[in-house]
N, C-alpha and C positions, 0 to 999 in steps of 0.2 A: 645146282641152283645158281642162277645168274646173280652176280654181285655188282653193285654200283659204287663208284668212288665219288663222294660228295665233298665240296669245298664251301666254306663259309663265305658270305659276302659282307664286306664292310663298305657302306655308302655306295652300293651298286657295283663295287669292284670285287673280283673273285680272288681270294687268298691263294697264293702260289701261282696264279696265272697272271692277273693284272697287278697284284701287289706281292712283291718279293719279301719285303720286310714290313713289319707292322708291330704295333704295341699290343701285347697280349690283353690288355684291358679293353681294347677295341672288340675283342671276341665276345664280350659280355658273358663270360663264364662258359662259352661253348668251345669245342675242339675246333682247330683250324680245318680239319678234314675228318671224315668218318666214312665207314663202309656200311651199306645196307643191303639186304637181300631183296630179290625180285618179289614184288607184291607188297613191300613195305612202303609207307608214305614218306616222301622226302620232307624232312623237318623244315619249318619256317627258317628263312635266312640262309639256306643251303641251296646249291645248284649241282646238277649232275655234271661231272667233268670226266666221266669214263671214256677213256681212249687208250690205245696202246701206249702212246707217248706218256700220258699222265699216270697210268698204272706203273709204268717203268720208273718214272720220276719220283712218285710219292707213295706207291703201294706198300713197299716194305716198311715204311715208317709207320703205317697205320694198320697193317695186317699183322696177325699173330705169327705168320711164317710165310716163306716164299711160295709154298704150295698154294696158298690163297691167291696170291698174285698170278701165279702160273695158270690157275684155273680160270681166273677172270680174263686173262689174255686169250686163252683158248676159246672162251665163249664169244669174245669179240670177233675173233678170227672165223669161227664157225658161222656166226650170224652174217658176217660179210660175204662169205663164200656162198651160203645157201640163199641169200637175198638176191643173187644174180640169176637164179633159176626159177 
């Protein structure tokens, strides 16, 4: 099942992408990033940042183990290969 890496937005800027450092109180009690499964709704305040680069950069910090990250990277790769045919 495909997984998505989400990042919280603070004033329209994405945590980890546009904002490298932030005050934890700016998250309003939310996690800076989270992982959802295909078919789940993206929660308010979050955006999808799923990419090979971002999974590599942030995935292990928010996944329970590397196999989750590896599986997400594989899905991105397979989607990219088959979208060309």
